[in-house]
MOPAC internal coordinates of N, CA, C and O (Angstrom, degrees):
PM7 1SCF
backbone

  N    0.0000 0     0.00 0     0.00 0    0    0    0
  C    1.4469 1     0.00 0     0.00 0    1    0    0
  C    1.5561 1   108.27 1     0.00 0    2    1    0
  O    1.2310 1   120.72 1   -45.64 1    3    2    1
  N    1.3003 1   116.24 1   134.36 1    3    2    1
  C    1.4315 1   121.02 1  -176.55 1    5    3    2
  C    1.5431 1   109.69 1   -80.64 1    6    5    3
  O    1.2310 1   122.00 1   -37.36 1    7    6    5
  N    1.3141 1   113.78 1   142.64 1    7    6    5
  C    1.4745 1   119.49 1  -175.95 1    9    7    6
  C    1.5340 1   109.77 1   -75.48 1   10    9    7
  O    1.2310 1   121.54 1   -34.95 1   11   10    9
  N    1.3119 1   114.65 1   145.05 1   11   10    9
  C    1.4773 1   121.36 1   174.95 1   13   11   10
  C    1.5382 1   105.85 1   -76.28 1   14   13   11
  O    1.2310 1   119.99 1   -54.55 1   15   14   13
  N    1.3355 1   117.62 1   125.45 1   15   14   13
  C    1.4471 1   120.42 1  -178.05 1   17   15   14
  C    1.5359 1   113.69 1   -54.57 1   18   17   15
  O    1.2310 1   121.24 1   -48.76 1   19   18   17
  N    1.2945 1   115.22 1   131.24 1   19   18   17
  C    1.4908 1   120.17 1   178.84 1   21   19   18
  C    1.5357 1   107.84 1  -155.41 1   22   21   19
  O    1.2310 1   120.47 1   -69.32 1   23   22   21
  N    1.3299 1   116.71 1   110.68 1   23   22   21
  C    1.4588 1   120.03 1   178.29 1   25   23   22
  C    1.5146 1   109.10 1   -65.22 1   26   25   23
  O    1.2310 1   120.01 1   -43.56 1   27   26   25
  N    1.3330 1   117.58 1   136.44 1   27   26   25
  C    1.4503 1   120.91 1  -175.50 1   29   27   26
  C    1.5340 1   112.06 1  -127.13 1   30   29   27
  O    1.2310 1   119.84 1   -72.50 1   31   30   29
  N    1.2994 1   117.91 1   107.50 1   31   30   29
  C    1.4819 1   122.46 1  -177.80 1   33   31   30
  C    1.5139 1   111.46 1   -61.90 1   34   33   31
  O    1.2310 1   119.30 1   148.09 1   35   34   33
  N    1.3214 1   118.95 1   -31.91 1   35   34   33
  C    1.4565 1   121.67 1  -179.06 1   37   35   34
  C    1.5536 1   111.39 1   -68.19 1   38   37   35
  O    1.2310 1   119.33 1   154.52 1   39   38   37
  N    1.2733 1   118.88 1   -25.48 1   39   38   37
  C    1.4560 1   123.07 1   179.79 1   41   39   38
  C    1.5340 1   111.42 1   -98.89 1   42   41   39
  O    1.2310 1   119.42 1   151.17 1   43   42   41
  N    1.2761 1   118.72 1   -28.83 1   43   42   41
  C    1.4859 1   122.17 1  -166.61 1   45   43   42
  C    1.5470 1   113.61 1   -65.23 1   46   45   43
  O    1.2310 1   117.90 1   151.34 1   47   46   45
  N    1.2674 1   121.61 1   -28.66 1   47   46   45
  C    1.4837 1   120.59 1   178.54 1   49   47   46
  C    1.5245 1   108.92 1   -52.73 1   50   49   47
  O    1.2310 1   120.02 1   -41.45 1   51   50   49
  N    1.2993 1   117.56 1   138.55 1   51   50   49
  C    1.5082 1   119.64 1  -170.84 1   53   51   50
  C    1.5456 1   115.13 1   -50.29 1   54   53   51
  O    1.2310 1   119.44 1   129.31 1   55   54   53
  N    1.2739 1   118.68 1   -50.69 1   55   54   53
  C    1.4875 1   119.66 1  -176.87 1   57   55   54
  C    1.5658 1   110.20 1   -66.25 1   58   57   55
  O    1.2310 1   120.50 1   140.04 1   59   58   57
  N    1.3374 1   116.64 1   -39.96 1   59   58   57
  C    1.4485 1   118.29 1   178.52 1   61   59   58
  C    1.5331 1   110.88 1   -65.59 1   62   61   59
  O    1.2310 1   119.81 1   140.92 1   63   62   61
  N    1.2946 1   117.97 1   -39.08 1   63   62   61
  C    1.4324 1   122.31 1   178.16 1   65   63   62
  C    1.5579 1   110.44 1   -64.63 1   66   65   63
  O    1.2310 1   120.67 1   136.34 1   67   66   65
  N    1.2853 1   116.32 1   -43.66 1   67   66   65
  C    1.4608 1   121.38 1   177.88 1   69   67   66
  C    1.5527 1   111.83 1   -63.35 1   70   69   67
  O    1.2310 1   120.38 1   137.84 1   71   70   69
  N    1.3126 1   116.87 1   -42.16 1   71   70   69
  C    1.4482 1   119.83 1   177.96 1   73   71   70
  C    1.5273 1   110.27 1   -60.57 1   74   73   71
  O    1.2310 1   120.72 1   131.09 1   75   74   73
  N    1.3427 1   116.23 1   -48.91 1   75   74   73
  C    1.4542 1   119.54 1   179.57 1   77   75   74
  C    1.5198 1   111.15 1   -61.82 1   78   77   75
  O    1.2310 1   119.48 1   142.88 1   79   78   77
  N    1.3539 1   118.60 1   -37.12 1   79   78   77
  C    1.4302 1   123.18 1   177.67 1   81   79   78
  C    1.5323 1   112.17 1   -63.78 1   82   81   79
  O    1.2310 1   120.74 1   141.12 1   83   82   81
  N    1.3051 1   116.19 1   -38.88 1   83   82   81
  C    1.4828 1   119.89 1   177.62 1   85   83   82
  C    1.5402 1   109.29 1   -69.43 1   86   85   83
  O    1.2310 1   119.86 1   138.92 1   87   86   85
  N    1.2878 1   117.87 1   -41.08 1   87   86   85
  C    1.4657 1   120.17 1  -174.07 1   89   87   86
  C    1.5399 1   113.23 1   -80.21 1   90   89   87
  O    1.2310 1   119.45 1   156.36 1   91   90   89
  N    1.3311 1   118.66 1   -23.64 1   91   90   89
  C    1.4457 1   121.52 1  -174.21 1   93   91   90
  C    1.5491 1   112.88 1   -54.77 1   94   93   91
  O    1.2310 1   118.47 1   134.47 1   95   94   93
  N    1.2926 1   120.53 1   -45.53 1   95   94   93
  C    1.4761 1   118.38 1  -174.85 1   97   95   94
  C    1.5260 1   114.67 1   -86.85 1   98   97   95
  O    1.2310 1   119.53 1   178.92 1   99   98   97
  N    1.3173 1   118.51 1    -1.08 1   99   98   97
  C    1.4476 1   121.09 1  -177.29 1  101   99   98
  C    1.5090 1   112.12 1  -120.36 1  102  101   99
  O    1.2310 1   120.07 1   -19.73 1  103  102  101
  N    1.3417 1   117.48 1   160.27 1  103  102  101
  C    1.4365 1   121.04 1   172.92 1  105  103  102
  C    1.5345 1   113.17 1   -66.94 1  106  105  103
  O    1.2310 1   121.19 1   136.25 1  107  106  105
  N    1.3272 1   115.32 1   -43.75 1  107  106  105
  C    1.4706 1   121.25 1   177.73 1  109  107  106
  C    1.5023 1   107.83 1  -164.75 1  110  109  107
  O    1.2310 1   121.32 1   -13.50 1  111  110  109
  N    1.3458 1   115.09 1   166.50 1  111  110  109
  C    1.4596 1   120.57 1   179.01 1  113  111  110
  C    1.5539 1   107.13 1  -145.15 1  114  113  111
  O    1.2310 1   121.49 1   -29.35 1  115  114  113
  N    1.2961 1   114.76 1   150.65 1  115  114  113
  C    1.4991 1   119.11 1   179.68 1  117  115  114
  C    1.5345 1   107.14 1   -73.87 1  118  117  115
  O    1.2310 1   122.27 1   -37.97 1  119  118  117
  N    1.3339 1   113.26 1   142.03 1  119  118  117
  C    1.4645 1   120.61 1   176.58 1  121  119  118
  C    1.5437 1   111.58 1   -51.28 1  122  121  119
  O    1.2310 1   120.88 1   135.50 1  123  122  121
  N    1.3378 1   115.92 1   -44.50 1  123  122  121
  C    1.4506 1   120.84 1  -174.51 1  125  123  122
  C    1.5609 1   110.72 1   -65.45 1  126  125  123
  O    1.2310 1   120.66 1   146.59 1  127  126  125
  N    1.3097 1   116.35 1   -33.41 1  127  126  125
  C    1.4779 1   121.63 1   178.70 1  129  127  126
  C    1.5628 1   108.24 1   -66.92 1  130  129  127
  O    1.2310 1   120.26 1   135.08 1  131  130  129
  N    1.3197 1   117.12 1   -44.92 1  131  130  129
  C    1.4659 1   120.69 1  -179.03 1  133  131  130
  C    1.5370 1   107.54 1   -67.31 1  134  133  131
  O    1.2310 1   120.54 1   138.19 1  135  134  133
  N    1.3004 1   116.57 1   -41.81 1  135  134  133
  C    1.4935 1   119.58 1  -178.72 1  137  135  134
  C    1.5327 1   109.78 1   -57.63 1  138  137  135
  O    1.2310 1   121.06 1   133.77 1  139  138  137
  N    1.3321 1   115.59 1   -46.23 1  139  138  137
  C    1.4725 1   120.40 1   179.63 1  141  139  138
  C    1.5303 1   112.01 1   -65.66 1  142  141  139
  O    1.2310 1   120.84 1   136.68 1  143  142  141
  N    1.3370 1   116.00 1   -43.32 1  143  142  141
  C    1.4433 1   121.06 1  -179.16 1  145  143  142
  C    1.5368 1   113.57 1   -61.39 1  146  145  143
  O    1.2310 1   121.44 1   144.63 1  147  146  145
  N    1.2962 1   114.86 1   -35.37 1  147  146  145
  C    1.4765 1   119.49 1  -177.54 1  149  147  146
  C    1.5251 1   111.67 1   -97.39 1  150  149  147
  O    1.2310 1   120.33 1   172.55 1  151  150  149
  N    1.3527 1   116.97 1    -7.45 1  151  150  149
  C    1.4613 1   121.19 1   179.68 1  153  151  150
  C    1.5417 1   110.66 1    58.42 1  154  153  151
  O    1.2310 1   121.36 1  -131.72 1  155  154  153
  N    1.3234 1   115.00 1    48.28 1  155  154  153
  C    1.4596 1   120.01 1  -179.35 1  157  155  154
  C    1.5431 1   109.93 1  -111.80 1  158  157  155
  O    1.2310 1   120.22 1   -23.85 1  159  158  157
  N    1.2911 1   117.19 1   156.15 1  159  158  157
  C    1.4744 1   118.96 1   172.39 1  161  159  158
  C    1.5063 1   107.92 1   -71.61 1  162  161  159
  O    1.2310 1   120.76 1   -19.78 1  163  162  161
  N    1.2932 1   116.15 1   160.22 1  163  162  161
  C    1.4748 1   121.98 1   176.76 1  165  163  162
  C    1.5237 1   109.97 1   -57.47 1  166  165  163
  O    1.2310 1   121.33 1   133.90 1  167  166  165
  N    1.3741 1   115.06 1   -46.10 1  167  166  165
  C    1.4691 1   118.70 1  -176.50 1  169  167  166
  C    1.5400 1   111.60 1   -64.48 1  170  169  167
  O    1.2310 1   120.83 1   139.00 1  171  170  169
  N    1.3409 1   116.01 1   -41.00 1  171  170  169
  C    1.4616 1   120.81 1  -179.50 1  173  171  170
  C    1.5363 1   109.52 1   -64.76 1  174  173  171
  O    1.2310 1   120.39 1   134.49 1  175  174  173
  N    1.3204 1   116.86 1   -45.51 1  175  174  173
  C    1.4764 1   118.72 1   179.75 1  177  175  174
  C    1.5117 1   110.76 1   -67.00 1  178  177  175
  O    1.2310 1   118.84 1   141.57 1  179  178  177
  N    1.2761 1   119.82 1   -38.43 1  179  178  177
  C    1.5063 1   122.61 1   177.72 1  181  179  178
  C    1.5152 1   109.92 1   -59.79 1  182  181  179
  O    1.2310 1   120.44 1   134.86 1  183  182  181
  N    1.3278 1   116.77 1   -45.14 1  183  182  181
  C    1.4629 1   120.24 1  -179.55 1  185  183  182
  C    1.4863 1   111.29 1   -65.28 1  186  185  183
  O    1.2310 1   119.94 1   138.68 1  187  186  185
  N    1.2922 1   117.71 1   -41.32 1  187  186  185
  C    1.5225 1   122.12 1  -179.68 1  189  187  186
  C    1.5313 1   109.43 1   -67.08 1  190  189  187
  O    1.2310 1   120.14 1   135.29 1  191  190  189
  N    1.3463 1   117.34 1   -44.71 1  191  190  189
  C    1.4296 1   121.08 1   179.13 1  193  191  190
  C    1.5381 1   110.61 1   -61.84 1  194  193  191
  O    1.2310 1   121.36 1   138.50 1  195  194  193
  N    1.3260 1   115.00 1   -41.50 1  195  194  193
  C    1.4493 1   119.98 1  -179.31 1  197  195  194
  C    1.5651 1   110.31 1   -59.45 1  198  197  195
  O    1.2310 1   120.00 1   140.96 1  199  198  197
  N    1.3045 1   117.61 1   -39.04 1  199  198  197
  C    1.4802 1   121.13 1   179.90 1  201  199  198
  C    1.5261 1   110.10 1   -66.05 1  202  201  199
  O    1.2310 1   119.70 1   143.05 1  203  202  201
  N    1.3181 1   118.17 1   -36.95 1  203  202  201
  C    1.4612 1   121.26 1   176.63 1  205  203  202
  C    1.5251 1   110.57 1   -72.92 1  206  205  203
  O    1.2310 1   119.69 1   143.35 1  207  206  205
  N    1.3253 1   118.19 1   -36.65 1  207  206  205
  C    1.4728 1   122.82 1  -179.60 1  209  207  206
  C    1.5527 1   108.64 1   -68.75 1  210  209  207
  O    1.2310 1   120.46 1   142.65 1  211  210  209
  N    1.3334 1   116.72 1   -37.35 1  211  210  209
  C    1.4604 1   120.14 1  -177.91 1  213  211  210
  C    1.5326 1   112.75 1   -64.70 1  214  213  211
  O    1.2310 1   120.75 1   151.20 1  215  214  213
  N    1.3308 1   116.17 1   -28.80 1  215  214  213
  C    1.4937 1   117.65 1   177.30 1  217  215  214
  C    1.5253 1   111.88 1   -95.46 1  218  217  215
  O    1.2310 1   120.75 1  -175.34 1  219  218  217
  N    1.3500 1   116.17 1     4.66 1  219  218  217
  C    1.4432 1   120.48 1   173.01 1  221  219  218
  C    1.5112 1   116.30 1    87.43 1  222  221  219
  O    1.2310 1   119.97 1  -165.11 1  223  222  221
  N    1.3594 1   117.67 1    14.89 1  223  222  221
  C    1.4594 1   122.08 1  -176.06 1  225  223  222
  C    1.5448 1   112.76 1   -92.55 1  226  225  223
  O    1.2310 1   120.11 1   151.54 1  227  226  225
  N    1.3068 1   117.39 1   -28.46 1  227  226  225
  C    1.4642 1   120.77 1  -178.09 1  229  227  226
  C    1.5232 1   109.61 1  -124.30 1  230  229  227
  O    1.2310 1   121.39 1   -41.26 1  231  230  229
  N    1.3093 1   114.94 1   138.74 1  231  230  229
  C    1.4801 1   122.12 1   176.05 1  233  231  230
  C    1.5238 1   107.38 1  -107.05 1  234  233  231
  O    1.2310 1   121.19 1   -46.35 1  235  234  233
  N    1.3118 1   115.33 1   133.65 1  235  234  233
  C    1.4792 1   122.64 1   178.52 1  237  235  234
  C    1.5225 1   108.40 1  -111.33 1  238  237  235
  O    1.2310 1   120.03 1   -56.25 1  239  238  237
  N    1.3119 1   117.54 1   123.75 1  239  238  237
  C    1.4542 1   120.64 1   178.89 1  241  239  238
  C    1.5352 1   109.41 1  -126.11 1  242  241  239
  O    1.2310 1   120.45 1   -39.15 1  243  242  241
  N    1.2799 1   116.74 1   140.85 1  243  242  241
  C    1.4649 1   121.22 1  -179.44 1  245  243  242
  C    1.5388 1   107.53 1  -123.44 1  246  245  243
  O    1.2310 1   121.73 1   -41.54 1  247  246  245
  N    1.3023 1   114.29 1   138.46 1  247  246  245
  C    1.4705 1   118.54 1  -178.57 1  249  247  246
  C    1.5288 1   107.50 1  -148.83 1  250  249  247
  O    1.2310 1   122.33 1   -18.05 1  251  250  249
  N    1.3472 1   113.15 1   161.95 1  251  250  249
  C    1.4711 1   119.22 1   175.85 1  253  251  250
  C    1.5106 1   108.48 1   -61.60 1  254  253  251
  O    1.2310 1   121.09 1   -36.64 1  255  254  253
  N    1.3444 1   115.51 1   143.36 1  255  254  253
  C    1.4511 1   120.38 1   179.35 1  257  255  254
  C    1.4991 1   109.19 1   -89.24 1  258  257  255
  O    1.2310 1   120.82 1   -47.37 1  259  258  257
  N    1.3421 1   116.03 1   132.63 1  259  258  257
  C    1.4589 1   121.00 1   177.74 1  261  259  258
  C    1.5184 1   112.19 1   -82.43 1  262  261  259
  O    1.2310 1   121.69 1   165.10 1  263  262  261
  N    1.3592 1   114.37 1   -14.90 1  263  262  261
  C    1.4760 1   117.46 1  -178.56 1  265  263  262
  C    1.5491 1   113.34 1   -98.36 1  266  265  263
  O    1.2310 1   120.41 1   178.26 1  267  266  265
  N    1.3110 1   116.81 1    -1.74 1  267  266  265
  C    1.4874 1   119.47 1  -178.57 1  269  267  266
  C    1.5245 1   110.01 1  -112.29 1  270  269  267
  O    1.2310 1   123.21 1   -26.81 1  271  270  269
  N    1.3115 1   111.45 1   153.19 1  271  270  269
  C    1.4799 1   116.14 1   176.86 1  273  271  270
  C    1.5265 1   112.25 1  -100.24 1  274  273  271
  O    1.2310 1   120.35 1   171.43 1  275  274  273
  N    1.3371 1   116.94 1    -8.57 1  275  274  273
  C    1.4727 1   119.95 1   177.79 1  277  275  274
  C    1.5013 1   108.98 1   -92.11 1  278  277  275
  O    1.2310 1   120.41 1     7.34 1  279  278  277
  N    1.3235 1   116.82 1  -172.66 1  279  278  277
  C    1.4612 1   121.01 1  -175.97 1  281  279  278
  C    1.5305 1   115.14 1   -94.65 1  282  281  279
  O    1.2310 1   121.69 1  -172.41 1  283  282  281
  N    1.3516 1   114.38 1     7.59 1  283  282  281
  C    1.4793 1   117.71 1   179.98 1  285  283  282
  C    1.5358 1   110.63 1   -64.47 1  286  285  283
  O    1.2310 1   121.31 1   -29.98 1  287  286  285
  N    1.2999 1   115.11 1   150.02 1  287  286  285
  C    1.4429 1   120.28 1  -179.99 1  289  287  286
  C    1.5223 1   111.91 1  -106.57 1  290  289  287
  O    1.2310 1   121.04 1   -25.17 1  291  290  289
  N    1.3086 1   115.62 1   154.83 1  291  290  289
  C    1.4742 1   121.28 1   175.99 1  293  291  290
  C    1.5355 1   108.73 1   -94.37 1  294  293  291
  O    1.2310 1   121.33 1   -45.62 1  295  294  293
  N    1.3340 1   115.07 1   134.38 1  295  294  293
  C    1.4499 1   119.59 1   176.29 1  297  295  294
  C    1.4875 1   110.23 1  -106.29 1  298  297  295
  O    1.2310 1   121.66 1   -51.71 1  299  298  297
  N    1.3466 1   114.42 1   128.29 1  299  298  297
  C    1.4500 1   121.21 1   179.06 1  301  299  298
  C    1.5209 1   109.97 1  -117.35 1  302  301  299
  O    1.2310 1   120.43 1   -31.26 1  303  302  301
  N    1.3038 1   116.78 1   148.74 1  303  302  301
  C    1.4392 1   124.03 1  -179.00 1  305  303  302
  C    1.5168 1   109.38 1  -119.88 1  306  305  303
  O    1.2310 1   120.06 1   -34.70 1  307  306  305
  N    1.3079 1   117.50 1   145.30 1  307  306  305
  C    1.4451 1   122.08 1   176.93 1  309  307  306
  C    1.5060 1   109.48 1  -150.22 1  310  309  307
  O    1.2310 1   120.04 1   -29.18 1  311  310  309
  N    1.2997 1   117.54 1   150.82 1  311  310  309
  C    1.4603 1   120.82 1   173.13 1  313  311  310
  C    1.5324 1   109.23 1   -78.88 1  314  313  311
  O    1.2310 1   120.27 1   -41.63 1  315  314  313
  N    1.2458 1   117.08 1   138.37 1  315  314  313
  C    1.4427 1   121.12 1   171.80 1  317  315  314
  C    1.5142 1   108.36 1   -78.69 1  318  317  315
  O    1.2310 1   119.71 1    -9.26 1  319  318  317
  N    1.3230 1   118.16 1   170.74 1  319  318  317
  C    1.4638 1   119.27 1   176.39 1  321  319  318
  C    1.5279 1   111.41 1   -61.92 1  322  321  319
  O    1.2310 1   121.26 1   142.12 1  323  322  321
  N    1.3116 1   115.20 1   -37.88 1  323  322  321
  C    1.4945 1   118.71 1   176.01 1  325  323  322
  C    1.5592 1   110.61 1   -63.50 1  326  325  323
  O    1.2310 1   121.59 1   141.75 1  327  326  325
  N    1.3229 1   114.56 1   -38.25 1  327  326  325
  C    1.4499 1   117.74 1   178.99 1  329  327  326
  C    1.5341 1   113.12 1   -67.93 1  330  329  327
  O    1.2310 1   121.21 1   143.09 1  331  330  329
  N    1.3546 1   115.29 1   -36.91 1  331  330  329
  C    1.4537 1   118.70 1   178.99 1  333  331  330
  C    1.5686 1   108.27 1   -66.83 1  334  333  331
  O    1.2310 1   121.01 1   136.43 1  335  334  333
  N    1.3000 1   115.67 1   -43.57 1  335  334  333
  C    1.5044 1   119.97 1   179.72 1  337  335  334
  C    1.5034 1   109.10 1   -61.42 1  338  337  335
  O    1.2310 1   120.47 1   132.60 1  339  338  337
  N    1.3101 1   116.71 1   -47.40 1  339  338  337
  C    1.5051 1   120.69 1  -176.48 1  341  339  338
  C    1.5229 1   110.54 1   -64.78 1  342  341  339
  O    1.2310 1   120.19 1   139.19 1  343  342  341
  N    1.3549 1   117.25 1   -40.81 1  343  342  341
  C    1.4744 1   119.63 1   178.45 1  345  343  342
  C    1.5129 1   110.82 1   -65.23 1  346  345  343
  O    1.2310 1   120.70 1   134.08 1  347  346  345
  N    1.3458 1   116.26 1   -45.92 1  347  346  345
  C    1.4854 1   119.07 1  -179.96 1  349  347  346
  C    1.5301 1   111.23 1   -60.70 1  350  349  347
  O    1.2310 1   120.56 1   139.91 1  351  350  349
  N    1.3343 1   116.53 1   -40.09 1  351  350  349
  C    1.4677 1   120.30 1  -179.79 1  353  351  350
  C    1.5362 1   109.26 1   -68.96 1  354  353  351
  O    1.2310 1   120.14 1   143.77 1  355  354  353
  N    1.3232 1   117.33 1   -36.23 1  355  354  353
  C    1.4655 1   119.53 1   179.53 1  357  355  354
  C    1.5170 1   111.08 1   -67.77 1  358  357  355
  O    1.2310 1   121.12 1   134.87 1  359  358  357
  N    1.3310 1   115.46 1   -45.13 1  359  358  357
  C    1.4553 1   120.40 1   178.13 1  361  359  358
  C    1.5540 1   109.24 1   -59.98 1  362  361  359
  O    1.2310 1   119.50 1   137.48 1  363  362  361
  N    1.3301 1   118.55 1   -42.52 1  363  362  361
  C    1.4508 1   120.83 1   177.62 1  365  363  362
  C    1.4964 1   110.68 1   -61.40 1  366  365  363
  O    1.2310 1   119.15 1   142.33 1  367  366  365
  N    1.3379 1   119.22 1   -37.67 1  367  366  365
  C    1.4559 1   122.44 1   179.67 1  369  367  366
  C    1.5543 1   110.08 1   -67.03 1  370  369  367
  O    1.2310 1   121.52 1   139.49 1  371  370  369
  N    1.3220 1   114.69 1   -40.51 1  371  370  369
  C    1.4741 1   119.17 1   179.19 1  373  371  370
  C    1.5633 1   109.43 1   -64.88 1  374  373  371
  O    1.2310 1   121.33 1   137.98 1  375  374  373
  N    1.3296 1   115.06 1   -42.02 1  375  374  373
  C    1.4802 1   117.96 1   177.78 1  377  375  374
  C    1.5033 1   111.65 1   -60.96 1  378  377  375
  O    1.2310 1   120.41 1   138.18 1  379  378  377
  N    1.3260 1   116.81 1   -41.82 1  379  378  377
  C    1.4661 1   121.74 1   179.30 1  381  379  378
  C    1.5232 1   109.42 1   -62.10 1  382  381  379
  O    1.2310 1   120.12 1   136.76 1  383  382  381
  N    1.3482 1   117.37 1   -43.24 1  383  382  381
  C    1.4581 1   119.97 1   178.80 1  385  383  382
  C    1.5560 1   112.80 1   -62.57 1  386  385  383
  O    1.2310 1   121.48 1   138.84 1  387  386  385
  N    1.3253 1   114.78 1   -41.16 1  387  386  385
  C    1.4837 1   119.01 1  -179.23 1  389  387  386
  C    1.5146 1   108.52 1   -69.39 1  390  389  387
  O    1.2310 1   119.39 1   137.21 1  391  390  389
  N    1.3049 1   118.78 1   -42.79 1  391  390  389
  C    1.4693 1   120.84 1   179.57 1  393  391  390
  C    1.5223 1   110.76 1   -59.90 1  394  393  391
  O    1.2310 1   121.24 1   137.66 1  395  394  393
  N    1.3410 1   115.24 1   -42.34 1  395  394  393
  C    1.4301 1   120.38 1   178.11 1  397  395  394
  C    1.5104 1   114.37 1   -63.11 1  398  397  395
  O    1.2310 1   120.59 1   144.46 1  399  398  397
  N    1.3469 1   116.47 1   -35.54 1  399  398  397
  C    1.4454 1   122.76 1  -179.84 1  401  399  398
  C    1.5295 1   111.04 1   -71.54 1  402  401  399
  O    1.2310 1   120.52 1   150.96 1  403  402  401
  N    1.3446 1   116.61 1   -29.04 1  403  402  401
  C    1.4425 1   119.42 1  -176.85 1  405  403  402
  C    1.5112 1   114.35 1   -90.34 1  406  405  403
  O    1.2310 1   120.80 1   173.56 1  407  406  405
  N    1.3312 1   116.07 1    -6.44 1  407  406  405
  C    1.4851 1   119.43 1   178.45 1  409  407  406
  C    1.4963 1   111.24 1   -78.16 1  410  409  407
  O    1.2310 1   120.10 1   180.00 1  411  410  409

């Protein structure tokens, strides 16, 4: 089912939009992979992810790492169902705006 277009300020900021775009086609992704893909500092990504988590769009899970011998944990990010719906609706709104500008 196609999303009803709805512009979303919580998603629209460039880094938030890019995070949602990376997470949309996957079940989850490691924090470090997203950090590298976006070329952001750990602090900047953490703050941006927190803003998406605070509105219920991103879920943050931490678990023991199977590839490490120390006690550090792996952080994974995923879009919630609300996040997927909001992202899809935002993309639909952007498409509508672009189509209108090209007419």
